[in-house]
C-alpha positions in Angstrom: 94.7 81.3 106.5 96.4 82.1 103.2 100.0 83.1 102.9 101.0 86.0 100.6 104.7 86.7 100.2 105.7 90.0 98.6 108.7 91.9 97.5 109.9 95.4 98.6 111.5 96.8 95.5 113.0 100.2 95.7 115.2 102.7 93.9 116.9 106.0 94.6 115.5 108.9 92.5 116.6 112.5 93.0 117.7 112.0 96.6 114.7 110.1 97.7 113.8 106.4 97.9 110.8 105.2 95.9 109.0 101.9 96.3 107.5 100.0 93.4 103.8 99.4 93.8 101.0 97.9 91.6 97.8 100.0 91.3 94.4 98.3 91.4 90.9 99.6 91.6 88.7 97.8 94.2 85.3 99.1 95.2 85.9 102.3 93.3 89.1 103.0 95.2 92.7 103.0 94.1 94.7 100.4 96.1 98.4 100.2 95.8 100.0 96.8 96.5 103.4 95.4 97.0 104.1 93.0 94.2 103.7 89.3 95.2 101.2 86.5 95.2 100.2 83.1 96.2 102.5 80.1 96.5 102.0 77.2 94.1 101.9 73.8 95.7 105.4 72.7 96.8 106.9 76.2 96.4 108.7 77.9 99.2 108.1 81.6 99.8 111.2 83.1 98.2 110.6 81.0 95.1 107.0 82.4 94.9 108.3 85.9 95.1 110.8 85.4 92.3 108.2 83.7 90.1 105.5 86.3 90.7 107.8 89.2 90.0 109.1 87.5 86.8 105.5 86.6 85.6 103.8 89.9 86.5 106.6 92.4 86.0 109.0 90.7 83.6 112.1 91.3 85.8 114.4 89.2 87.9 115.3 89.7 91.5 117.2 88.0 94.3 115.2 87.6 97.5 116.9 89.2 100.4 116.0 89.3 104.1 112.5 88.9 105.4 111.6 92.5 106.5 108.4 91.6 108.3 105.5 89.2 108.8 102.0 90.1 109.9 98.5 88.8 110.0 95.6 90.5 108.3 92.2 89.4 109.5 89.4 90.5 107.2 86.2 89.6 109.0 84.0 91.0 106.2 85.2 88.2 103.9 86.9 85.6 106.1 90.1 86.0 104.1 92.7 85.8 106.7 96.2 86.4 105.2 99.7 86.0 106.6 101.8 88.6 104.8 105.5 88.1 104.5 107.5 90.9 103.0 111.0 90.3 101.7 113.6 92.8 100.5 114.3 92.5 96.8 117.9 92.7 95.7 119.7 92.9 92.4 116.8 94.0 90.2 117.5 92.9 86.6 115.4 94.6 84.0 112.9 97.4 83.8 109.5 96.5 85.5 106.5 96.5 83.2 103.1 95.0 83.7 102.2 91.8 82.0 98.3 92.0 81.6 98.2 88.2 81.0 99.4 87.6 84.6 97.9 90.5 86.6 94.8 92.6 86.9 96.9 95.6 88.1 96.2 98.8 86.1 99.7 100.3 86.3 103.0 100.4 88.1 103.6 103.3 90.5 106.9 104.4 92.1 106.0 106.1 95.4 108.3 108.0 97.7 108.6 106.2 101.1 107.4 109.4 102.8 104.0 108.8 101.2 103.5 105.2 102.1 101.6 105.8 105.3 99.2 108.1 103.4 98.0 105.8 100.6 95.6 102.8 100.4 98.4 100.2 100.7 97.9 96.4 100.6 99.1 95.1 103.0 98.8 98.2 105.2 102.4 98.3 106.3 103.6 101.7 104.9 104.6 103.1 108.3 106.5 99.8 109.0 108.4 100.1 105.7 109.3 103.6 106.6 110.6 102.3 109.9 112.7 99.7 108.2 114.4 102.2 106.0 115.1 104.4 109.0 116.6 101.7 111.2 117.6 98.9 108.7 116.5 96.4 111.4 114.3 93.6 110.3 111.0 94.0 112.0 110.1 90.3 112.4 106.6 89.5 113.5 104.5 92.7 113.7 101.2 91.1 114.8 97.9 92.1 113.3 97.9 94.3 110.3 94.9 96.7 110.5 93.6 96.8 106.9 90.7 98.7 105.4 88.3 96.5 103.4 88.3 97.4 99.7 85.0 95.8 98.6 
């Protein structure tokens, strides 16, 4: 099983909260992903998040609390992934894609109300909405049901 830490980066815009997502195209479908990536050898998860955000988006963050952790089991490809989502704090800079470090096509700010209606990777939009409503860390959420984007 791979481990993929990611960052939940948000802003307040016109009385609504928006989440920063990276747009990819897989199997002819738009897929929006939380920014993050794979740990390098010897790297702890918060270090991975900071490095990936710096490399792919050109900004600096502090890693806050762990919001949730869940398992995604993709039987179509045998790519089981443990997703760990951290709150990003103290964003420094304006996010911009670095094409040398990512295959993402663009950055998208989505209102949290829309997160449960888009192709999100990992598929935790409703859980993120819940976190913003309660401000309680969700801990282990079990299996993440994820559509396969071939």
